[in-house]
N, C-alpha and C positions, 0 to 999 in steps of 0.2 A: 493642450497646446505643446506646454512644455517637453513632455514626453516625444511628441511626433519633432518637435525641433531637435532634441538631443540625439534623436535617430541619423540626422544628417552626418555626423561622425562616424556610425556604423558600418561595416560590411555588409554591401548590398546583396551577398551571397547568403548572408547568416540572418537579415532582417528585412521584413516586408516592406516595411515603412522605408527604408534607406533604398532600397530597390524602386519604390515608387516616387522617391523624391530625386533620384539620379535619371528616372526615365525620361522621356519625353511629354510634355504637358499632354499630349493626345493620349498617354497611356491612361493618365489620371482621369481625363475627360469621358474616356470610352468606360472606365468603371463607374464613374458618375451616371453616366447614361444606363448602364446596365442594372446599377442598383436603384435607380429611379424607376425603371421599368417593373423591377421586381416588387418593388414598395407598392406601385399603383395597381399591378396583380394582386397582391395580398390584400389590399386595402378594397379593391373591388369584389373581392371574395369574403370579405369581412372576416379574415383570419388574424384575429387580434395578437396571438404569438408571432406570426410570420410578420406583421405590420411592425411589431418592436423590434425583431431582428433585423429587417430590411431598413428600418430607420436608423438603426445602429449602424448598419454598414454604409448607407449613404452618408450620414453625418460624418464618421470617420474619413471617408473619401473627400468630403468637402474641406475637411479641417485638414487634409493633407494638401490639397488644391492651394487652399489659403497660404500656406506654408512654401509652396513651392514658388507662388506669385508674391511672395513677402508681405502679405497683408495679414494683420491681426485681426482676430475675433474681436477687439475692441472697434476696430474701426466699423465693421460691420455693423455691431451694436449701436455705434454713434450714428449711422445712418438711420436705423431703427428709430431711435431716440428723437432725432430730428423730423422725422415723419409722424411722431406722435400728435395725435389731435388734428392732424391734416386728412382728410378725406382721401380714400385711395384714388377715386375717379380724379381729384384735382391733382394730387400727385404725380398719378401717371401722365397726365396731361401736360404738368409741368416739364416732365423728362422730354417730351416729343419737342418742347419749345428751345430746349439748350443746345 
């Protein structure tokens, strides 16, 4: 995350990360959709190497999105920690009631 954060100050014409950070949210969201689709295809074809690469691409773009939205990875991890020991069905139902 520190590397992504540091790219905010870089020239978007010289840094892909800087260009993504300066672009509209929709640009990053489209990349996440693209990489998610590529990951699903790779997984359905059971292509391990492709799954690894597409997973890395998806994770990278997800981290860029978090930075754009000023959300730390720690905040996301804390949500997961809070869910620990709670049935996924129960947790999902509780979100509907909020």
